[in-house]
C-alpha positions as CSV (number, residue, x, y, z in Angstrom):
1,X,176.0,183.3,82.8
2,X,176.3,179.6,84.4
3,X,174.9,179.1,87.8
4,X,176.7,176.2,90.0
5,X,174.5,174.9,92.6
6,X,176.6,172.3,94.7
7,X,174.9,170.7,97.9
8,X,176.8,170.2,101.1
9,X,176.0,169.5,104.6
10,X,175.9,173.2,106.3
11,X,172.8,174.4,104.7
12,X,170.7,170.9,106.5
13,X,173.1,171.1,109.8
14,X,171.6,174.9,109.9
15,X,167.9,174.0,109.5
16,X,168.0,170.7,111.0
17,X,170.5,171.1,113.9
18,X,168.8,168.1,115.7
19,X,169.0,165.5,113.2
20,X,172.2,164.3,111.3
21,X,172.9,165.3,107.9
22,X,174.6,162.0,107.2
23,X,171.7,160.2,106.0
24,X,172.0,162.4,103.5
25,X,175.7,162.6,102.8
26,X,175.8,160.5,99.1
27,X,174.1,163.5,98.0
28,X,176.8,165.9,99.5
29,X,180.1,167.4,97.5
30,X,183.3,169.0,97.7
31,X,183.1,172.4,96.1
32,X,186.7,172.3,95.1
33,X,185.9,168.9,93.0
34,X,184.5,171.3,90.6
35,X,187.3,173.7,90.3
36,X,188.6,172.8,87.2
37,X,185.4,173.2,85.6
38,X,184.8,176.6,86.5
39,X,188.2,177.2,85.7
40,X,187.2,175.6,81.9
41,X,184.1,178.0,81.4
42,X,185.5,181.4,83.1
43,X,188.5,180.7,80.2
44,X,185.5,180.3,77.6
45,X,184.5,183.8,79.2
46,X,180.8,182.4,80.8
47,X,180.0,184.2,83.9
48,X,180.2,181.6,86.5
49,X,178.0,182.3,89.7
50,X,178.0,179.8,92.6
51,X,174.8,179.4,94.4
52,X,173.6,178.5,97.7
53,X,172.8,180.2,100.9
54,X,174.7,178.6,103.6
55,X,177.5,176.9,102.5
56,X,180.9,175.2,104.1
57,X,183.8,177.1,102.2
58,X,184.5,178.9,99.6
59,X,185.8,177.4,96.1
60,X,189.7,177.7,96.1
61,X,189.6,179.5,92.9
62,X,189.7,182.9,91.8
63,X,188.8,184.4,88.5
64,X,187.3,187.7,87.1
65,X,184.5,185.7,85.8
66,X,183.6,183.8,88.7
67,X,181.5,184.9,91.5
68,X,181.2,183.1,94.8
69,X,177.8,184.1,95.4
70,X,177.0,182.0,98.0
71,X,179.6,183.9,100.4
72,X,178.6,187.5,99.0
73,X,177.0,190.5,101.0
74,X,174.8,191.2,98.2
75,X,172.9,187.8,97.8
76,X,169.1,187.5,98.7
77,X,166.2,185.7,97.9
78,X,164.9,187.8,95.0
79,X,168.3,188.3,93.5
80,X,168.3,184.2,93.4
81,X,165.2,184.3,91.5
82,X,166.7,186.8,89.2
83,X,169.9,185.3,88.4
84,X,167.9,181.9,87.2
85,X,166.2,184.1,84.8
86,X,168.8,185.1,83.0
87,X,171.3,182.0,82.9
88,X,172.3,180.0,80.4
89,X,171.9,176.7,82.1
90,X,172.2,175.4,85.5
91,X,174.8,172.7,86.9
92,X,173.9,171.5,89.9
93,X,174.5,168.4,91.9
94,X,171.1,167.8,93.1
95,X,169.5,170.6,95.5
96,X,166.4,172.0,96.3
97,X,167.5,175.6,94.7
98,X,167.9,174.3,91.4
99,X,164.0,173.9,91.1
100,X,164.1,177.4,90.4
101,X,165.0,176.7,87.0
102,X,161.3,175.1,85.9
103,X,160.0,179.0,86.6
104,X,162.2,180.1,83.4
105,X,162.3,176.8,81.8
106,X,165.9,176.6,82.2
107,X,168.1,173.3,81.3
108,X,169.6,171.6,84.0
109,X,173.1,169.4,83.9
110,X,173.2,167.3,86.9
111,X,176.8,166.4,87.8
112,X,178.0,164.1,90.6
113,X,174.2,163.5,91.0
114,X,173.9,161.1,94.1
115,X,170.3,160.8,94.8
116,X,169.3,158.0,92.8
117,X,166.2,157.5,94.8
118,X,164.9,160.2,92.8
119,X,165.2,158.1,89.6
120,X,162.0,156.8,90.9
121,X,160.1,160.2,91.4
122,X,159.2,162.7,88.1
123,X,162.3,164.6,88.0
124,X,162.5,168.2,87.1
125,X,160.9,168.4,83.3
126,X,163.8,171.0,82.7
127,X,166.7,168.4,83.3
128,X,168.5,167.7,80.5
129,X,171.5,165.4,81.0
130,X,172.3,163.4,84.2
131,X,175.9,161.9,85.0
132,X,175.9,160.4,88.4
133,X,178.6,160.0,91.1
134,X,180.7,156.8,90.8
135,X,179.6,154.0,92.8
136,X,181.9,151.7,94.3
137,X,181.8,148.1,96.0
138,X,184.5,148.1,98.1
139,X,184.0,144.6,98.8
140,X,184.0,143.5,95.0
141,X,186.5,146.5,94.3
142,X,184.7,147.5,91.4
143,X,182.5,150.5,90.0
144,X,178.8,149.7,89.9
145,X,176.9,150.2,86.9
146,X,173.6,151.8,86.3
147,X,172.3,148.4,86.1
148,X,174.1,147.5,89.4
149,X,172.5,150.5,91.1
150,X,169.2,148.8,90.7
151,X,170.2,145.3,91.1
152,X,171.5,146.6,94.5
153,X,168.5,148.2,95.0
154,X,170.0,151.7,95.7
155,X,167.7,153.3,94.0
156,X,165.2,152.5,97.2
157,X,168.0,153.3,100.0
158,X,167.3,156.8,101.7
159,X,170.0,156.4,104.5
160,X,173.9,156.5,104.3
161,X,174.2,153.8,106.9
162,X,173.0,151.4,104.3
163,X,176.2,152.3,102.3
164,X,178.6,152.1,105.2
165,X,177.4,148.6,106.1
166,X,177.7,147.3,103.1
167,X,180.8,149.0,101.9
168,X,179.7,151.1,99.0
169,X,181.0,154.3,98.4
170,X,180.5,157.4,96.2
171,X,183.4,159.1,94.5
172,X,183.5,162.5,92.6
173,X,183.7,162.4,88.8
174,X,187.0,163.5,87.3
175,X,187.1,167.1,86.0
176,X,187.9,165.4,82.4
177,X,184.4,163.9,82.5
178,X,182.6,166.8,84.1
179,X,184.2,168.9,81.3
180,X,182.7,166.2,78.8
181,X,179.3,166.6,80.0
182,X,179.2,170.4,80.3
183,X,180.7,170.7,76.1
184,X,177.7,168.0,75.6
185,X,175.2,170.6,77.2
186,X,176.5,173.7,75.4
187,X,176.1,171.6,72.1
188,X,172.6,170.6,72.9
189,X,171.5,174.3,73.6
190,X,173.3,176.2,71.0
191,X,172.6,173.8,68.1
192,X,170.7,170.2,69.0
193,X,171.2,166.8,70.2
194,X,173.1,164.6,68.3
195,X,171.2,161.6,66.5
196,X,173.1,159.1,67.8
197,X,173.1,160.4,71.4
198,X,169.6,160.4,71.0
199,X,169.7,156.5,70.1
200,X,172.1,156.0,72.5
201,X,169.8,157.4,75.1
202,X,166.8,154.9,73.7
203,X,168.9,151.8,74.1
204,X,169.9,152.5,77.5
205,X,166.2,153.5,78.7
206,X,164.9,150.4,76.5
207,X,167.0,148.1,78.5
208,X,166.4,149.6,82.0
209,X,162.6,149.6,81.4
210,X,163.1,145.9,80.4
211,X,165.0,144.9,83.0
212,X,163.5,147.3,85.8
213,X,160.3,148.5,84.5
214,X,162.2,151.9,85.0
215,X,161.3,155.1,83.0
216,X,162.8,158.3,83.0
217,X,162.2,161.7,81.9
218,X,165.5,162.9,81.1
219,X,169.0,162.2,79.3
220,X,171.9,160.3,80.7
221,X,175.4,162.1,79.6
222,X,176.6,160.7,76.2
223,X,180.0,160.1,78.5
224,X,178.5,158.1,80.7
225,X,176.7,155.9,78.2
226,X,180.0,155.3,76.6
227,X,181.4,154.4,79.8
228,X,179.1,151.7,80.6
229,X,179.9,150.2,77.1
230,X,183.6,150.2,77.4
231,X,183.0,148.9,80.9
232,X,180.7,146.3,80.3
233,X,181.5,142.6,80.9
């Protein structure tokens, strides 16, 4: 069983009806962006359960191994906890719900992670890998690297208006990138993390610490690190 937690604005708008979810929109995702990933997992005979309480829409995908639990009649707070307890690991875009994983020491793969401000705070100690969203500077017509994110001080920006004013947009990872990161998580849980990937993370974190005094307690997806290297100046 793999749980899928994809944040969208519906829950926030329901709870805080007097506020606008736009200030957090860079954290939101379209559930259908994950359809090919879910298809990959279902065809490997995983049971994929899409979590959530109040969501915008159902995933446009049907398979015997996929349950859109967020729209089911049998969901409950207790059952949420139970599902986390029996899951193999969690795939999340970053949401309060995935904190339940700490109760059972479950690993998290954060895909399309948009809340880069959280990099400066102690993240869930069970987090294994992060593959951030793609951040683009539309003025310069280029994708921002993790170094650019710190250089632009996006790790300190809490309001989406800054992104709008500076023409910075967030885009979803491709299905290929999501599947690659998921395979990495599978290998990590079933076997162990490759020494070469550990070294790549160590080198990246040393650079971030040296340049921006940034320290983290998670792994970057190896595919993300490889893309950084391939796209570096």
